[in-house]
C-alpha positions in Angstrom: -36.8 -22.2 18.2 -37.5 -21.7 22.0 -37.5 -17.8 22.1 -39.9 -15.7 20.2 -39.5 -11.7 20.5 -41.5 -9.0 18.6 -41.9 -5.2 18.9 -45.5 -3.6 19.1 -44.6 -0.9 16.2 -42.2 -0.5 13.5 -41.7 3.3 13.9 -41.5 5.4 17.2 -41.4 9.3 17.0 -39.6 11.3 19.7 -39.0 14.8 20.3 -35.6 16.0 21.4 -35.6 16.7 25.1 -38.8 14.3 25.4 -39.5 10.6 25.7 -41.5 7.9 23.6 -41.5 4.2 24.0 -42.7 0.9 22.6 -43.4 -2.8 24.1 -41.3 -5.6 23.3 -43.1 -8.9 23.9 -40.9 -12.2 24.8 -42.4 -15.6 24.5 -40.7 -18.8 26.2 -41.7 -21.7 23.8 -39.0 -24.2 25.7 -39.6 -26.5 28.5 -37.7 -24.7 31.2 -37.9 -21.3 33.1 -35.5 -18.8 31.2 -33.9 -15.6 32.0 -33.6 -13.1 29.2 -30.9 -10.0 28.9 -32.3 -7.2 26.7 -30.0 -4.6 25.1 -30.9 -1.7 22.5 -28.3 -2.0 19.4 -27.6 1.0 16.9 -27.2 4.7 17.0 -30.2 5.2 19.4 -28.6 3.1 22.1 -26.7 6.0 23.4 -30.1 7.6 24.5 -32.4 4.5 24.9 -33.1 2.1 27.9 -34.7 -1.0 28.7 -37.4 -1.5 31.6 -36.6 -4.0 33.0 -33.4 -5.1 31.3 -33.5 -8.4 32.7 -36.9 -10.3 32.5 -37.7 -14.3 33.6 -40.6 -16.0 31.4 -42.0 -19.3 32.5 -42.3 -22.2 29.7 -45.3 -21.2 27.2 -45.7 -17.6 29.0 -45.2 -14.1 27.6 -43.8 -11.3 29.4 -43.5 -7.4 28.0 -40.9 -4.9 28.7 -40.6 -1.2 27.5 -38.0 0.2 25.5 -37.7 3.9 25.9 -36.1 6.6 23.7 -35.0 10.1 25.3 -32.7 11.8 22.9 -31.3 14.8 24.6 -32.4 18.4 23.2 -29.0 19.0 21.4 -27.6 19.8 18.0 -25.6 16.5 18.2 -28.6 14.6 17.6 -29.8 15.3 13.9 -33.6 15.2 13.1 -34.4 12.2 11.0 -34.9 8.5 11.1 -32.5 5.8 12.7 -33.0 2.3 12.6 -32.2 0.2 15.7 -32.6 -3.3 17.1 -33.3 -5.2 20.5 -31.2 -8.0 21.2 -33.0 -10.9 23.5 -30.3 -13.3 24.7 -31.7 -16.2 26.7 -29.4 -17.0 29.7 -29.5 -20.8 29.6 -29.2 -21.0 25.6 -27.2 -18.0 24.7 -27.2 -19.1 21.0 -30.9 -19.0 20.7 -30.7 -15.3 20.4 -33.4 -13.2 18.8 -32.7 -9.4 17.6 -36.2 -7.7 16.2 -35.7 -4.4 14.5 -37.6 -1.0 14.0 -37.1 2.7 13.2 -37.1 5.6 15.6 -37.8 9.1 14.1 -36.1 12.2 15.8 -38.3 14.9 15.3 -37.0 18.5 14.3 -36.4 21.4 16.7 -35.0 25.0 15.9 -33.0 27.3 18.3 -30.6 30.2 17.5 -28.2 32.1 19.8 -27.5 35.5 18.0 -25.0 38.0 19.5 -23.4 41.1 18.3 -19.9 42.6 19.2 -18.9 45.1 20.2 -22.2 46.4 21.3 -20.8 50.1 20.9 -18.4 51.1 18.5 -16.9 54.7 17.7 -15.4 56.7 14.8 -16.0 59.7 12.7 -18.3 58.0 10.1 -19.5 55.1 12.2 -18.2 51.8 13.3 -17.6 48.0 12.2 -19.3 45.0 14.2 -19.5 41.2 13.9 -22.8 39.2 14.4 -22.5 35.6 15.3 -25.3 33.0 15.0 -25.2 29.7 16.6 -27.5 27.0 15.4 -28.4 25.2 18.4 -31.1 23.0 16.7 -31.2 19.9 14.8 -32.0 20.9 11.6 -30.3 23.5 9.0 -31.7 26.9 9.2 -31.8 29.7 6.5 -31.5 33.3 8.0 -32.5 36.6 6.9 -30.5 39.3 8.5 -31.7 42.9 8.3 -30.5 46.5 10.1 -32.8 49.1 11.0 -32.2 52.6 12.5 -35.4 54.2 14.0 -34.4 57.7 13.4 -32.9 57.2 9.7 -29.4 58.5 11.0 -27.5 55.4 10.0 -26.9 53.4 7.0 -26.6 49.6 8.4 -25.0 47.5 5.8 -24.7 43.7 6.4 -23.2 41.2 4.2 -24.1 38.6 3.5 -27.6 39.5 4.4 -29.1 35.8 3.5 -27.1 32.4 4.8 -27.8 28.8 5.9 -26.4 27.5 9.3 -26.0 23.7 9.5 -26.9 22.3 13.2 -24.3 22.9 15.6 -22.4 25.4 13.6 -22.1 29.3 13.9 -22.0 32.0 11.1 -20.1 35.2 11.5 -21.3 38.1 9.5 -19.8 41.7 9.3 -22.1 44.6 10.2 -21.1 48.4 9.2 -23.0 51.1 10.7 -22.3 54.6 8.9 -23.8 57.9 9.9 -25.1 59.7 7.0 -23.5 63.1 7.9 -20.0 64.3 9.1 -20.0 65.6 12.8 -17.5 68.4 12.4 -17.2 69.7 16.0 -19.0 69.3 19.3 -19.9 66.5 21.3 -19.6 62.6 20.5 -23.1 61.8 19.4 -24.6 58.0 20.2 -26.8 56.5 17.3 -28.7 53.3 18.4 -29.7 50.7 15.9 -31.0 47.2 15.8 -30.2 43.9 13.9 -33.1 41.3 13.1 -32.4 37.9 12.5 -35.3 35.9 11.1 -35.7 32.2 10.1 -38.4 30.0 8.7 -38.4 27.3 11.7 -37.1 29.6 14.6 -38.7 32.7 16.6 -37.1 36.3 15.2 -34.5 37.6 17.5 -33.4 41.5 17.6 -30.1 42.8 18.7 -29.7 46.2 20.1 -26.3 47.9 19.4 -24.9 51.5 19.1 -22.2 53.7 17.3 -20.8 56.7 18.7 -19.7 59.3 15.9 -16.8 61.5 17.1 -16.3 64.9 15.7 -13.8 65.8 13.1 -12.4 68.8 15.0 -11.8 67.7 19.0 -14.0 69.8 21.1 -11.0 71.5 23.1 -9.3 72.8 20.1 -10.6 76.3 20.4 -9.7 76.6 24.1 -6.0 75.5 23.0 -5.6 78.2 20.2 -6.7 80.7 22.4 -4.4 79.6 25.1 -1.7 79.7 22.8 -2.4 83.3 21.7 -2.6 84.5 24.8 0.8 83.0 25.8 2.4 84.8 22.5 0.9 88.2 23.7 2.6 87.7 27.1 5.7 86.9 25.9 5.8 90.0 23.5 4.9 92.1 26.4 7.6 90.7 28.5 10.4 91.2 25.6 9.4 95.1 25.2 8.9 95.6 28.8 12.1 94.2 30.1 14.6 92.5 27.8 14.7 95.1 25.0 15.6 98.2 27.2 18.6 96.1 28.5 19.8 95.0 25.2 19.7 98.4 23.6 21.5 100.3 26.4 24.5 97.4 26.4 24.5 98.0 22.6 24.8 101.9 22.9 27.7 101.5 25.7 29.9 99.2 23.3 29.3 101.5 20.4 30.6 104.6 22.4 33.7 102.7 23.7 34.6 101.6 20.1 33.9 105.2 18.7 36.2 107.1 21.3 39.8 106.3 19.5 38.3 107.0 16.3 36.9 110.5 17.0 40.4 111.3 18.6 42.3 110.2 15.2 39.6 112.5 13.3 40.2 115.5 15.0 44.2 115.1 14.7 44.2 114.5 11.0 41.1 116.5 9.6 42.4 116.0 6.1 42.8 112.4 6.0 39.4 111.8 7.8 37.6 113.9 5.2 39.3 111.6 2.3 38.1 108.7 4.4 34.7 109.8 4.5 34.7 110.5 1.2 35.9 106.9 0.0 33.5 105.5 2.5 30.5 107.3 0.9 31.6 106.3 -2.6 31.9 102.6 -1.0 28.8 102.7 0.6 26.7 104.0 -2.6 28.5 100.8 -4.4 27.1 98.5 -2.1 24.0 96.2 -3.3 21.4 94.9 -1.0 22.3 91.8 0.9 21.6 88.3 -0.7 17.8 87.0 -0.1 17.0 84.9 3.0 17.0 81.0 1.9 13.9 79.4 1.3 13.2 76.8 3.7 12.7 73.4 2.3 9.9 71.4 3.7 10.4 68.1 5.1 8.5 65.1 4.2 6.3 63.2 6.7 7.1 59.5 7.2 4.5 57.4 5.2 1.9 55.5 6.8 2.7 51.8 7.4 0.7 49.8 4.6 0.0 45.9 4.0 2.8 44.0 2.1 2.2 43.6 -1.6 -0.7 41.2 -2.4 -1.5 40.9 1.5 -5.3 41.3 2.4 -6.6 41.8 6.2 -7.7 38.6 8.1 -10.6 38.1 10.6 -11.6 34.9 11.8 -13.6 33.5 14.5 -13.5 30.0 16.0 -16.2 29.1 17.9 -16.7 25.9 20.0 -19.7 24.2 21.8 -18.7 21.5 24.3 -21.0 19.6 26.5 -20.0 19.1 30.2 -17.3 16.5 30.8 -16.2 16.4 26.8 -13.6 18.1 24.8 -14.6 19.9 21.5 -12.1 21.7 19.0 -12.8 24.2 16.0 -10.3 24.4 13.4 -8.8 26.9 10.6 -6.5 25.7 7.8 -4.2 28.4 6.3 -5.0 28.3 2.5 -2.3 27.0 0.2 0.5 29.5 -1.2 -0.6 31.7 1.7 1.0 32.6 5.0 -1.4 33.6 8.1 0.1 36.7 10.0 -1.6 36.8 13.4 -1.4 40.2 15.2 -4.4 40.2 17.8 -6.1 37.4 19.9 -9.5 37.8 21.6 -10.7 35.2 23.9 -14.3 35.2 25.0 -16.2 33.2 27.5 -19.7 34.8 27.7 -21.5 32.3 29.7 -18.7 32.0 32.6 -18.0 28.4 31.8 -15.6 26.2 33.7 -12.8 24.1 32.4 -10.0 24.8 29.9 -9.0 26.4 26.7 -6.1 26.0 24.5 -5.0 27.7 21.4 -3.0 25.5 19.2 -1.0 26.9 16.3 0.6 24.5 13.8 0.7 21.8 16.5 2.0 24.4 19.1 -0.2 25.4 22.0 0.6 29.2 22.3 -1.9 29.8 24.9 -3.6 27.9 27.9 -6.1 29.6 30.1 -8.6 28.4 32.7 -12.2 29.5 31.6 -13.4 30.3 35.1 -10.5 33.2 35.1 -11.6 35.2 32.5 -14.9 36.4 30.3 -13.0 38.5 28.0 -9.2 38.5 27.1 -7.4 40.5 24.5 -3.9 39.9 23.3 -1.8 42.0 21.1 1.0 40.1 19.9 4.5 42.0 19.9 5.9 39.9 17.4 3.4 38.9 14.9 2.9 35.0 14.7 3.3 33.6 10.8 1.4 30.5 10.2 2.7 28.7 7.0 0.3 27.6 4.2 -1.6 24.1 5.2 -0.9 24.7 8.8 -3.9 24.5 11.2 -5.1 26.9 13.8 -7.1 25.1 16.6 -9.5 26.2 19.5 -9.9 23.4 21.9 -12.1 23.3 25.0 -12.3 21.0 27.8 -15.8 21.7 29.4 -15.9 21.0 33.2 -19.1 22.8 34.0 -21.2 25.1 31.8 -22.2 28.7 32.9 -25.1 30.7 32.6 -26.8 30.5 29.0 -27.2 33.5 26.9 -30.9 33.7 27.6 -30.4 33.8 31.2 -31.0 30.0 32.1 -28.4 28.3 34.5 -26.2 25.5 33.7 -25.8 26.8 29.9 -27.9 23.9 28.4 -25.2 21.6 29.8 -22.8 22.8 27.1 -19.9 25.2 27.3 -19.8 28.0 24.4 -16.2 29.8 23.7 -14.9 31.7 21.2 -11.3 33.0 20.0 -11.2 35.7 17.2 -8.2 36.0 15.4 -6.9 39.2 13.6 -4.1 39.9 11.1 -3.5 39.4 7.3 -2.7 36.9 4.8 0.0 37.5 2.4 1.7 35.5 -0.4 4.1 32.8 0.4 7.4 33.0 -0.9 8.6 30.7 -3.7 11.1 29.0 -1.3 8.4 28.4 1.4 5.8 27.3 -0.9 8.3 24.9 -2.5 
């Protein structure tokens, strides 16, 4: 063999975002000057380089080159060992190539990106929030979630309170802040609270949020009742001062016109009038009281709309982390024997990324927007979208340029992070639809 190549180590350790290298020794055992092309093989080839990539070696001489590894600080490069090889190909005798092998070990790193939405909720007893925790590191992280109210006026419930998030994925947790007492009247009161996210590998994070408790009775209810009483009194005064005398005068005039002919007939026939008067008295004595007024029948108010039988509320958040110049997709598959009914769609671009966002339901693109045109978009679906069992709802993001990251650094770490929150309910599929 005219070519001999060896690596100076069998294991190279490198930190994500850093650089490590090893030396490759090439010996020309042939009789002629040889030029060698050097190439790294295996998974590390995407983030490895050779300096120089081509080297010339005289007969009987040895030259060395540097093999450098510089993996990105990204969840796409998971911590662990990866074998690699370096192929050395002579230009004059390609069939005499040699391929020494070794291993590169990518060291772990941990990074979390928690966020709570909405920051402020409203309600008579409290509000609901959603906590999202994205694992931007390259190792799985076990998380412990806690809620704290410094004034002890709220009960903060987090379910689940412990979970594990894989590298490059995000977990979504429901947070409910409930006031310990009802606020019957007065002005709304704001209660701040905090949600803590701790891990055995990443630094702890604390998120601030608040809920606004609204009174059971509106603040202006007393003024409305007083105004109605004043209007009622004014109306009664107008009736007695103006309308009642006019009605009474018209009634007296009409009665006098009707009684004048009767009085003339009474004077002309006293006897017959007396008999008529006696019969009238007897008839008046025999009359019974009039029938009671009918009792009004109460009417039923229409019922409050309810979910279909067997249906349950649905809340799902799709999250996509896409490096600059790439397209990534997050998917949700409707369970078997169920039908997903989508009533609300909420799109988020918290970093201000640039690119394109597509929401695809069962193979049909229902929404396409440019990322640079929005930060938050809320759509209420007038005619709810029904997605059959087994169909896929996808959020696809094409990242052209990442915006400002949540920690305040520019460029978003070279990655776009965008979300879609779907609201609605899951109902049982009909037998015909299931078939």
